[in-house]
N, C-alpha and C positions, 0 to 999 in steps of 0.2 A: 855479322848482323846478329843482334841479340835476339834470342827467341822471346816470342809474345806470350808470357805467362799470365793466365788470369789470375787475379788476386781474389782470394775468398774473404768472406767477413771474418774478422777475429771474433773470439768469444765475447769479449768486451763490447764490441759493436753489436752483437746479436742480443745481448743482455740490454743494452740500452735502447735498442728498438722496441724490445718486448716490454720494457718499462714504460715507454712512450705510449705504446698501444694500450697497455693496461690502464695508464693514467687517462687517456682520452675515453676509454670506455667507462671508467669510473665517474668521469664528468657528463658523458652523454646518456647514461642509463637513467639516472634520476630526472634528467631533462625530458627524456622521452616518456617516462612513466608519469610525470606531471602533466606533460602534454595529453597523454592518453586519458588521464583523469579528468582533465578539463574537458575534452572532447565528450567523454560519457555523461559528464555533469551537464553540458549544454544540451545533449539529447535528452536527458531526463527532465531538465527544465522545460523543453519544448513539449514533452509528453504531458507534464503537468499543466502547461498552458493550454493544451488542447483538451485536457479534462475540464479545465474552467470554462472554455469556449462551448464544450458540448453541453455542460450543465446549464450554461446561459441560453443556449438553442432550445434545450428541452423545456426549460422554464417558459420560454416564450411560446411554445406550442402546446403547453399543457397548463395553462392558467397560473403560472408562476411557481409550479411544483418543483422540487429539487429531483434531480435525475436518479432515481433508485427503484427498486422492485416495488411494483404498484398493485399487485394482486392483493385482494383482501380475503379474509377468512370466510365471510358469509356469503360468497358469490362463486357459483360454478363457472369453470372457463373451458374452452376447448383448446387442446394442445395441438399446436401446428403439426400437421403431416401424419398424426395418429388416428385420425377419424374418431378420437374419444373426448368425452368431456369429463373433467374431473372437479370435485368440490360438491358442495361447500367444505370448507377446511376448519379444523378446531382452532387454528392460530392463523395470525398475518404471516409468521415466518414459514409455516408450512406451505401456505399458498405461494409465498416467494420461491421456495424450493421448486414447486412444479413451474413457476413462470422461467426458472433457469432451463427446465427440460424444454419447455416451448421455445425459448431463444436458441438453445443448442440445435434443435430441429430446424429452424430457420437458417442460421448462420454458420454451423460448424459442420465439417465433413464427418466428424465422430458425433452421433446422435443416439438418443435413448429415450425409453419411456419410463425409466426406473431409477436415474442417477439422481441422488440428493446430495446437496451441499448441507453441512450441518447448520450454517447460519450465513446466507449469502451476501447480506448487506455489506459487510465490512471489506473482505478481500476479494470478492467476485463481482464488484460493481462495474468493471470494464465489459464484462458479458452484457449488461443492461445497456450500456452506451454503444454496443457494436453498430446499432443503426445510425449512429451519429459520427462513427469513425469509418472504418473500412467495410463494414458488414461482413467481416469475418471473425470466428473465434477458433483458436486464440487471437486475441487482438494485440498487434505488435506494440501500439501506443501505451498499452497497459503494464508493459514490462521494462524495467529499467535496464539499459544496457550494460551496466555493471552487475546485474543479477544473473550471473552465468548458470546457476543451477536451474532458474525457472526458464531460461532461453533453452535449455537443453529439454527440459520437460516439454515445452510447448512445441518443439520443433518434431517431436514424434508421439502424438497422443497415445496411440495405441501401445507403444512400448511402455509409457508411463502408466496406463491402466493396468497393463500386465504386472508391472513392477510394484504398484501400490493398489491392489484391488479394493482395499479397505478405505481408499481415499481417491476415488475413481476421477475425481474432476481436478486434482492437482495440476493437470497440464494447463487447465483454463484460469488459474488463479492469477491475480495481478500482483505486482510488486508494490503497488499503492493501496492505501486503505483509506476508509471514511470514517471520520469521527461519529461517535453515537448520536450526537445532537441532530444530525442531518436525516436520520431516518426513524426517529422515535419521537413521539409528542409528548415529551417529558421535559418541562423546564424545573419542576419540583415532584420529587417522588411521592406516590401515594400507595395505598394498600392493593390497588389494582394496575398501577403503572410504575414499573421497574425494571431498568436497564442498565447493567454495569459490565464494565471491561473486566475480564477474569484473566488468569495467567496465560501467557502465550497467544494474546489476542482473541481467545474464546470469550463467549458473553454469557452472562446470566441475565435471563429475561423472564418477566411474569407473562403467563400465557395471554392474559388480556390486554397486554399493553400494545397500543395501536402503533403500527409501523408503515412507513412509506407514504406519508401525506404532508410532510413538512414543505414549507415554501420559503423561497430565497428571501421574500419580503419579511419574513419572520426574523432576520438576523438584524441586531441593533447595532453592532460594530463591525461591519463587513471588512474594514481595514485591518482589523485585529482578531479575525476568525479564520482558523485553518479549516479548509474544506476537503482537501486531499493531503496526504503525506506519505513518504516512504516508510516502510516497516523498519528498514535498516538504514543507518548511516554507512554509505559506500563510496563517498567522493572525498575522502581525507586520506593523509598517509596512515592513519590508524586502521587496525583491524576492522571489518565491519562489525557494527554494534547496534543492538536492538535500539529503537527510538527512545526508549525511556532511560538509556544510560546517561548519566550526568555529563559525559563528554561527547555525546553524539551530535553531529551536525546533519539534518536531514533537508531534503528539498521539500517544500510545501507549496501548495496552491492555496492562495488566500481568496476569500469570498469577494473581495473587491476586483478580482481578475488579475492580480499580480502574482509573481512566483518569486520565492526567496529561499535562501538557506537559513534555517533556523537552528541556532544553539538550544539544545535541549534545557540547559541551565537558564537561558532567558525567557522560557515559557513558564506561565503560571502552572501551580501543582495540579490543578484539576481535582475534581470531587463530584459529589452529588448533593444537590439541594433538597433539603427536607421541607416539608409542609410547614414545621414550626419556625422556619427562618434560619436553622443551623445548616451546617454542611458535613456530611459524612465523608471521611477521608479513608479510602481503602487502597493500599498499594497493590500493584500487579507484579507478578514474578515472571521473569524469562527462563523458561526450562527448554534448552535446545534439544532437538530430537536428532539423535546420530542416524536414525533410519532415513531421515529426510534431508540429512546433510546440513542442518541449520548451522549458522556460525556460532562458535563459542562465545559465551560472555568473556569480554577481553581482559579483564583485569580483576583485582581483589575487591573492587567496589560491590556493594551488596546487589545481587540481581532483583531484588525486591524494591521497586521504586514507585513514585507517584504516576498516575495515568497522563498526566500533563493535558495536552489539547485532544487526546482521544476521548476524554470525558470532561467537557468544559463545565464549570460551575454555572448554573443558570441556563445550560443548553444553548440555543441560539441567541439569547439575550445576553449571554456573557463574553468574556474577553479571555483570549488565549496568550497574548504577549503584548508588550508595549505599555501596560498600565496594570494596576492591580485587579484582582478578581472582582466581579460585580455580581451581586446577588439582588434580583429585583423581585 
């Protein structure tokens, strides 16, 4: 009777098996990564759609007004939960800073009577919409699922405040931003009405510029007007890119209620209409902050680019994509 010897794999057989496994991994990983990007983009699109629906609901409740900070400079307001009244204020955006405090006291576990955002209308509008979302701040619908940095900050507000005391509301910031036209009553600039996008989404504003009273009915071309947009392109194979990058593709909510992926190169350049009928062109630069972990500018293209739909020529009367700029 012959002994029953167990045969081991030969070296060649092992190498073949390893090669097959490596080949399968090489095939599956890109597929899984693409599936993950698609899923995140779907959630991001749903977030954008919910922003549009909330804006429509707010307009229905408030005589057609766009959903943004509404406190005005010449009116005193009581801050929720503080027992104190503040105002009148010197500017509308100072009043809006205190409205942020009021909303934090209503809807956030982390409240304060002295936290100010530099300019809340652009990147903190999800705070204002909390009443129409989950009535919680930070608002999950305001954060793109691919924005891992913001998700981490929002998960632990106290730790974020300790890490960035000079930017104490970073945990409540949104991944999405609002174009200038939706909160500034400017279709053409004047000596007392000026609002421009500056570097890194900061804003230049004249103190007397009226803010927070625009109406959705003021939009002339709703199917060609961006109402909310991502700050960064996050749903392609490319590295995250600031929305002004020529190769960026960002998710946008359009004023007609639709949501789409918009190639920056397909959008109009943007600019600032003047009283004499000319257009002032002013590029904006993206200067990433290493302290805040901002994505790097991804390639050799100039980081100084046109503002695109963030500063529509003609404001709410203008066009962002689909046809040339309109100046009325």
